N, C-alpha and C positions, 0 to 999 in steps of 0.2 A: 504493499499500501503504499502511496504518493507520498508526502508531508503534505501538501496539501488535502487531499482524502483523508487524508486526518483530524487534520482541523475542523474542514466541511463537516465530517461526524459531529464531532465535539457542538461548533457551533450549532449545531440540527438540536443535538438532547437539554445542552441548553433550554430553549425555547423560552429565551428574549426578547420583548421589542427588535428590533433591528436598531440600530447608531452610527449615524454620522456625523461622531466621529471619536474614537477607541485608541488605544494605549495597545488594543490585542494586535500587534503584528508581527510578521517573520523578525523578530531582529537579524537573526545571519541565518548564512544559509541561501537551499533553494528550496522554491516548493516540489518540483519535478522531483528529489528526489527519492529513491527508497528506505522505508521507513523501515531499520534492523531492530529499532529499540527505541524503548520510551526512559528518562531522566523524568519524574516531577521537582521542583525544590523551592523554596522560597524567593532564590536569585543565583544569577547561576555563578558563581563567585570561577576564579580558576578552579577549588580543586575540584567544587564538582563539578566542571569541565572535564577536570583531569580525572572522574571518577565512571561520568560519560562511559567517560573514550577505555576505560579498563573495562568495564561490565559489557562496550560492543553496543554499544546502544551512542542512533547518533540523532537522538532531536532531545532533547531536554525542551521541556516545560515549565514557566517557572514566572512567580503568582505579579515579581516584580524586577525591574527594568537590569541592565546585561549592563548600560552605558552613564548608569550613574543622575540623571535626566526622568519627569516624570515617561518624554515620551518617545525617549534615547534616541535623541536629536544627538548628532554627531559632529554636526559641522564647525563646534567650538574643540571638538577635538582631534584637526588637524595636527601632526607635527607629537602628539603631545604621546610622549614613551608607552605611560601608561597603554590608556588606547590601541596606539600602533603594533604591542604585545603579546596585548589578548586578540586580539582581532586577528595578529595573523599563527597561533596557537590554533582558533578555531575553524579560520581555513585551510593548517594546514591537516586538522584530524577531523578535514570534513564534515563539520560538527552543525549542525540545524538548531535555531532555540527562536522558538516562540512564548509571548510573554501572553499570561491565559488571565486577567485583572475583572473585567468588565464584565466580561459578560458571568465568572462565576456566582459576584457580587453581585450580581441583578437575577443569579437565580433563585425559586422558590423550592426550598430554603436556596439560602445562598451556604457555598461550598463550607467557604471559611469557619461559620460557625456552624457551618455539618460536623468538622472533622473537632471542630473547640466542646462542641459540646459530648462526642461523644467518646473524647477523654478522659475530661470532667463527671458526664454524668448524668448532666445537669438536664436532661431533655426533656425529662418527666417536671423542671421544676419552673419551665417560662411560664411563665404573663398569656394569657388567649391573646394573641394574635400582634405578638410586639416581639420580634427574635433579638430584643435588647435587654427585656429584663426578666429577670429573674427569685420568685419567692421559696430562700433555702431557707434548712434548721434554725434555725437560730446560736449564731455562732459570734468569735472576739472576730473581727480587726486583723488583727494575730496571729489569728488561729486558721481563715483562710487565703494568708497571703500563704504559709505555712501548705498549706495544701495545695495550692496555684501552683509551687516553688516547684513544690516533687512529681508534681503531673503534664506541670508543660517542661519542667528540663532550667529549670530560667537560675540564675543566678545571683541574684542577686534584684531583688523588691523595694521600691523604693513607697514609698506609706507619707500620705500625708493626714493630719489627723490626730487620734489618738490607738495606738497597739491594742489595747483593751475595751476598742467602744463596740458596741453593740448595735452584731448588724443582723438582715435576716433580708431583708428588699435586695436584690442589688442589680445592677447597670454592667454590661458592660461591652466597651469600646474600643473593637480590635484592631489593631494597626495603627493608622491616622485616624480613624474615627474624631476618636477624643479631639480633634486639631476642628471640627466643627465642617469643616471641608466645603468653606463657602462661606456657616453662620458659624461665629465664634460664639453665638449666644447656646445653637442649640444642643450640646452638656447641659450646660448650666438649665437649660428648660427643662431636659429629661431629667433628672434630677429633682430641682423642683412640683416640675407636674406627676410624677412616677413618685413620687415622696420616697426614692429611691435611701439608707443609708448609707454604701458605700459606690464606685465604681470603681469598677479594674477598670484600667486604659493600655494602652498601648505607648504612641506618644503622646511631649505634652508640651505646654507654653504655656510659660512659670504666669503669668496677668495674666491667661483666661479662670477655666476648670479646676488649674490647681489657686491661684487667689480666690476663689470663691470658696473652694473647700476647706482653705484654712480659714479663712474672712467666720465661715459657720462653726465652722471647730472652737475660733476660739470666745465665739456667741455663745459659747453651747449650747449648739446645735449637735445631736446626734447623725454627724456627714463625715466621711473618709474621704480615702483614696489612694486605689494599689497602684502601680505603676509599673509593669510589666518589661516594659520596648515593644516595639512593632512586631521584627520577630518573632519573639515569643508567644505573642496573640496570633500567629496567623500565618506558620510555618506547619501547626499539626493539620491547618488545612489540608497542604499540601502534603501532608504523610500518609492521610488518608482518601486522598487524589485514585492513585492509583488503583484498587479495587471497581471503586465506577469505573476507569479509564479499562480497563478487563473485560469492564463486560459486553461496550461498544466498541471493540479493538480487538476481538481474537484471535490467538494466532501472535500477535505481536508485544513482551515479555515488559514490561513496567516497570521497573524501581522505581522509588522513594531514595533523596541526597538532602541529608541532613545540611543546609549552606552556615545557619549555628549562632547565637551569637554572636557578635561582631569582635563584644568589649572585651577587654583585662579589667581587672579592680584590683585596686594598692590600698 
């Protein structure tokens, strides 16, 4: 099966509305190439590309960019040694990279949240009709953070508020969802309107949701924030993706390769 046929089959299975503009594009490679195997990942890092090569897979399906900007624009990278060495490595090994982001998030259910729910076992705790909110058995911020670290492979969880705050009503905004994505106030509105005790999130801007929760805590309100990082809240969705792809693409081997948290902590 060719790269283009694989992508068309995936997009058809998403059952999403057509998009006039999307970052889901062939970032590297050739639409006409025959696919020998697929690796799914959060990000096509050099190590992930090496893993694909070692497995004999020539198609990488990545959730996030390969070339450092949202739409993988490369004009600004001409002459850049990082870009040129990475691109040379990809071409020499005849690797094809397709971005699977917008369609994935617009599916019902969102495939990233689906993977997260499977890893955490939270699917039965959903608010009716709201993919971002959960009613959990009463716990504390500290205990919840410890569970998330264990199940999602998080090295460090950052907390705003008190670790002994009691929580039940939990919101989750994976990846960059906690930035508002066009509406800075969206995360705060979610916390207010759903009366959430805590939001678990990926990225953060320190003067928006972070500041809102900090003030709420200092005013004596029962609010907290657990920040896990973009990678750790979304990569789990790519880890569960191979099982779905295998049903769509029988005969093509599919593996997951972890891009991993990018940070070292001192």
